[in-house]
DRENDO-1510 file (C-alpha; in Angstrom, 1 decimal, always signed):
<recs>
REC; n; res; u; v; w
REC; 1; MET; +30.7; -16.6; -9.9 .
REC; 2; VAL; +28.3; -14.4; -8.0 .
REC; 3; ASP; +25.2; -13.2; -10.0 .
REC; 4; VAL; +25.4; -9.4; -10.2 .
REC; 5; SER; +21.7; -8.8; -10.0 .
REC; 6; CYS; +21.4; -10.9; -6.9 .
REC; 7; LEU; +24.3; -9.0; -5.3 .
REC; 8; LEU; +22.7; -5.7; -6.1 .
REC; 9; SER; +19.4; -6.8; -4.6 .
REC; 10; LEU; +21.1; -7.8; -1.4 .
REC; 11; VAL; +22.9; -4.4; -1.3 .
REC; 12; PHE; +19.5; -2.6; -1.9 .
REC; 13; LEU; +17.8; -4.5; +0.9 .
REC; 14; LEU; +20.7; -3.8; +3.3 .
REC; 15; MET; +20.5; -0.1; +2.4 .
REC; 16; LEU; +16.7; -0.2; +3.2 .
REC; 17; PHE; +17.3; -1.7; +6.6 .
REC; 18; VAL; +20.1; +0.7; +7.5 .
REC; 19; ILE; +18.2; +3.9; +6.6 .
REC; 20; SER; +14.8; +2.7; +7.8 .
REC; 21; SER; +15.4; +4.0; +11.4 .
REC; 22; CYS; +15.9; +7.6; +10.4 .
REC; 23; GLU; +13.8; +10.3; +8.7 .
REC; 24; LEU; +14.3; +10.3; +4.9 .
REC; 25; THR; +14.9; +13.4; +2.8 .
REC; 26; SER; +13.1; +13.8; -0.5 .
REC; 27; GLU; +16.4; +13.0; -2.3 .
REC; 28; GLN; +16.8; +9.8; -0.3 .
REC; 29; CYS; +13.2; +8.8; -1.1 .
REC; 30; LYS; +13.9; +9.4; -4.8 .
REC; 31; GLU; +17.0; +7.3; -4.6 .
REC; 32; LEU; +14.9; +4.5; -3.1 .
REC; 33; GLY; +12.5; +4.7; -6.0 .
REC; 34; PHE; +9.6; +6.5; -4.2 .
REC; 35; SER; +8.0; +9.3; -6.2 .
REC; 36; SER; +7.4; +12.8; -4.8 .
REC; 37; ASN; +3.6; +12.4; -5.1 .
REC; 38; LEU; +3.4; +9.1; -3.1 .
REC; 39; PHE; +0.3; +9.0; -0.8 .
REC; 40; CYS; +0.4; +7.1; +2.5 .
REC; 41; SER; -2.6; +5.0; +1.5 .
REC; 42; SER; -0.4; +3.4; -1.2 .
REC; 43; CYS; +2.0; +2.3; +1.4 .
REC; 44; LYS; -0.7; +0.3; +3.2 .
REC; 45; GLU; -1.2; -1.7; +0.0 .
REC; 46; LEU; +2.3; -3.1; +0.1 .
REC; 47; LYS; +1.3; -5.9; +2.5 .
REC; 48; GLN; -0.9; -7.6; -0.1 .
REC; 49; PHE; +2.1; -7.9; -2.4 .
REC; 50; GLU; +4.3; -9.2; +0.4 .
REC; 51; LEU; +6.4; -6.1; +0.3 .
REC; 52; THR; +6.2; -5.2; +4.0 .
REC; 53; THR; +10.0; -4.6; +4.2 .
REC; 54; LEU; +9.4; -1.5; +2.1 .
REC; 55; GLN; +6.5; -0.2; +4.2 .
REC; 56; GLU; +8.5; +1.6; +6.8 .
REC; 57; ASN; +10.5; +3.6; +4.2 .
REC; 58; CYS; +7.3; +4.2; +2.2 .
REC; 59; LEU; +5.6; +5.7; +5.3 .
REC; 60; SER; +8.7; +8.0; +5.8 .
REC; 61; CYS; +8.4; +9.2; +2.2 .
REC; 62; CYS; +4.7; +9.5; +1.7 .
REC; 63; GLN; +2.3; +12.5; +1.8 .
REC; 64; LYS; -0.7; +12.2; +4.1 .
REC; 65; GLU; -4.0; +12.6; +2.3 .
REC; 66; GLU; -6.1; +15.6; +3.3 .
REC; 67; HIS; -9.7; +14.5; +3.9 .
REC; 68; GLY; -11.3; +17.9; +3.4 .
REC; 69; GLY; -14.8; +16.9; +2.3 .
REC; 70; ASP; -15.5; +16.4; -1.3 .
REC; 71; THR; -12.7; +18.5; -2.7 .
REC; 72; GLN; -10.7; +16.7; -5.3 .
REC; 73; LYS; -7.6; +17.8; -7.2 .
REC; 74; MET; -8.5; +18.3; -10.8 .
REC; 75; TYR; -6.0; +18.5; -13.6 .
REC; 76; GLU; -6.4; +20.1; -17.0 .
REC; 77; ALA; -4.7; +17.3; -18.9 .
REC; 78; ALA; -2.6; +14.2; -18.5 .
REC; 79; ALA; +0.0; +12.4; -20.6 .
REC; 80; LEU; +0.2; +8.7; -20.9 .
REC; 81; GLU; +3.5; +7.2; -22.0 .
REC; 82; VAL; +3.7; +3.6; -23.0 .
REC; 83; CYS; +7.0; +1.9; -22.9 .
REC; 84; SER; +7.6; -1.2; -24.9 .
</recs>
């Protein structure tokens, strides 16, 4: 009997390879598990975790950082959710 999680993993990897050659929409990025506030510098860190197969899609979904001096985006508050 085939392990379902193994089969799903193979389907997911196949899906990544098929759509890696085209531009991804925000909906496709979300379906692949990439968040809408993904910065391209995060994609470069995938190599250290041996996740280079995800790098091409990550770079298609990321936002380029703006290096406009010392300006930083400041938020009024943040919420931390802990799942157990």
